[in-house]
N, C-alpha and C positions, 0 to 999 in steps of 0.2 A: 653229369658225365659219369659213365660207368668205368670202373677200374677193376683190375685183377691183381691178386697177390701171388707172388712166386716165392717159395721157400728156397733159399740158397745155402750151400755149403761153400764158404770162401776159403781157398787154400792159402796158408801163410806159414812159413817156417816149418814145413813138413806136418802141419796140423790143419785143422779146419775150424772156422768160426761160423756161427749161424747168422744168416741175414734174411731179410724180407724185402723183396722188391715190389713196390706198388706202382703200377704203370697204367695210364689211361688207355682205354680202348678207342678204336675208331678215330685215331688222329693220323692224318696223312703225312705231316711234316715232322721233323725232329723237334723234340720238346726239351725244356730245361730239366736238369737233374738236381736233386736235393739230397745231400748226404747228412744224416743225423748221427751225432756222436754223443753217447750218454756219459754221465759222470761216474766217478769212482763209487762203486757199490750199487750202481744202477743196472739197467738192462734196456734192450731195445723196446721192450713192452711199454715202457713209459712214453715212447714217442710215436707209437703206431697211430694214435688218433690224430696227432698233428700231421703225420705223413699222409694219412687218408684225406685230411682237409685240403692239403696242397695237391694231392693226386687228383682230387675232384676238380681242381682248377687247371688241370692240364700239365702238371709236373710229374716226372718219374722220380720216385722217392725210394731211398734205400736206408733201412735201419739195420743195425747189426750189433752183436755182443762182443765187446772187447774181451780178450783173454783175461782170465781171472774172475769172470762173471758168468752167471747163468750156468750153462752146461759145463763150462770150464772153471767153475768155482774152486775146485781143488788147487788151481794155480794162483789163487788170490794172494797168498803170502810170498810168492816168488816172482811174479810177473813184474817186469820193469817198464819204465817209460819207453825205452827203446822197443820192447816187444809190442806195446800198445800202439806206438806210432807206426810200426810195420803193419799192424792190423788195419789201421786207418788207411794207409797207403794201398793195401790190398783191396779194401772195400771201395776206395775211390776208383781204382783201376777197373773194377768190375762195373761200377755205375757208368763211368765215362766210356767204357767199351760196349755198352748196349747199343744195338743198331739204331734204336729210335731216340737215343739221347744226343742232344747237341753238346759235344764235349767242350765247346767254347762258352757254354752257359751253365756252369756248375755252381751251386750254392752249398756252403758247408754251414751246418747249424750245430753248435756245440754248447753244452752246459757244464759249468764247473771244470772238472778235469778234462771233460770232452772239449770245452771251449779252449783250454790251454793247448791241447793237442791239435785242435782245428786251426788255431793261429799258426802253429809251427808248420802245419801242412801247406799253408799258402806259400812257403818258401821252397816247396818241393814239387808241387803240382799246380796246374792252372786253376784258379778259383776266381769267380767273378763277383760273388756275393758272400759275405761272411757275417753270420749272426752269432753273437756271443752272449749267453746269459750267465751272469755271475762267473766269468772265467777265472779259474784259479791261477795262482802264480807260484812257481817253485824255483829254487836256485838251480843253476845249471850243473853243478857238481853231482857226482855219483849217478850219472845218467843210466847206467846199466845195473845199478843196484835195485833190489826189490822196491817197487814204488811204495809199498806199505811202510817201509822203514823211514821214509821221508817225514812221516807224521810224528816220529819220535825226536825230530830235530828241535831242541829247546828254543832255537832262534826263529823258527818258521813263523810263528804268530807276529813277532816283531818285524820280520822281513816283509810281511804283508801289510804293515802299517807305515812303511817308509817309502820315500820316492826312489824308484829304480829306473835307471837310464836304459834305453833300448840296447845300447852297446854292451850292457852288463847282463842281459837276459835273452835267451834264445827266442822265446815267444814274443817278447816286445820288439826284438829286432826284426822278426818276420812281419809284425804289424807295421813297423816303420817303413818297410819296403813295399807293403801292399798298396795297390793302386785301384782296387775295386771298391765296392760299396760295403759299408759296415753298419750293422745294427748292434748296439751295446745296451744290454738290459741289466739293471741293478735291482736288487731287493732292498727296500728301505731299511729293514732291520736284519741285515745279514751279518752274523758274527763269525762265519767261516771265511767268507771273502768280503772283507770290509771295504768301505769306500776308497781308501787309498789305492787298493789294487785296481779298482775300476778307473780311478784317475790316471794311473800309470798306463793302462790300455788306451784310454781316451787320448792322452798326450802322444802316445806312440803312433796313433792312427791319423795324424794330422795331414798326411799326404794321400789319404784315401780319396776316391772320387766323391764320396759323400759319407757323412757320419751321422747316424741317427741315435740319439741317446734317450732312453726311457727308464723311469723308475716305477716299480710296482709298489704302491703305498702299503705300508704295514707288513709287507711280505718278509718271510724268513728265507734262508738259503735254499731249502728244499721245496719251497712252495707247498707247505703242508695243507693249506686250505684250498678247496675247490675254486673259490673266488679268485685266488691268486693264480692258480693254474690256468683258469679260463682267461684271465687278463693277459697272461703271457701268450697263450695261443692266439688271441686276437691281435696282439702287437705283432707277433711273428708273421701270421698269415697275411695281415693287411700290408705290412712292410714288404714282404717278398712279392706279393701280388703287384704292388706299385712298382717295385724295382724291375720285375720282368716285363710288365706292361710298358714301362718306359723304354726298355731296350728294343721294343718293336720299331721304334723310329729308325734304328740303325740296322736291325735284322728282324724281318717279320717272323722268322722261325722261332724267335725267342719269346713271343707273346703268350701270356696265359690266356686260356679260354674262359670266358665268364658265362 
C-alpha cells in the first residue's frame, strides 16, 4: 500500500509543535488512527519507521514532538507535564479530526514518559487501543512544575520500586478506568523503569478488554541495540494488526488492509 507524509504545525498554547501525518492512499472507507508519543529526551524521528509500518497496513499515523524537544529544545528545562499533556491532547484532536480517520478507532502508542502521558490521555479522550512500552511513573504532586525537576526528587527511584495503588496515581487511575485493549512491553534489564512500575500498570489494567504483556529479553530502557528495537517493532505491529483486524467483526471500517 502506498502512503503519503504530511508535515504539520500543531497549535497549542499559542505555540506550534511539529507533527508528521502518515496516511494510506486509495482507501475508500475511514481508517484507524495511531498516535505515537515519544519519551523524555526523544523525538518523533524515533517512531517514524514504526508509523510507516502501520501506515502500510492501512492506518493513519501521527508522530509529533513534545514541547521541550527537537525545535523547541530551549524549553527543555521549563516545560511541565501539564504542558506536554496539552501537546498530546492537541495532537490527538488533529488526528481524530482527519476526514479519513475513524475517531472511534484510535490507538495511542507511548514509550517511557510518553507512555505515562498516553495513559492519562485515556481519561480525557476516546482511546480504543493503548500500547505502553516501559511506561514511566511519577508522583502526582508538582504537576505544573518543570518536568526536569522531577528527576531531582531523591525518592523517585524508591517510588518506582514500591506498589502504588491506582487511587494514588493519576496515570494508574486512568488505566484502572480504561476499557479498551492494552499492550504492555517491558525491557528485561530496565534500570530506569524497573519491574515494579510495570507490575503497577499491569495491576491497574485488570478491567481492560484485553491485556497483552511482553518482555524484550536482555533489553535496556532505551532499546540501545537494533535487535531490541526490531523486537519491539514486531511486537507492536503484530499486536495492533491483530487488534484492528479483530475489530472488523463489529465494524468493517476498522480492519487493517493486509
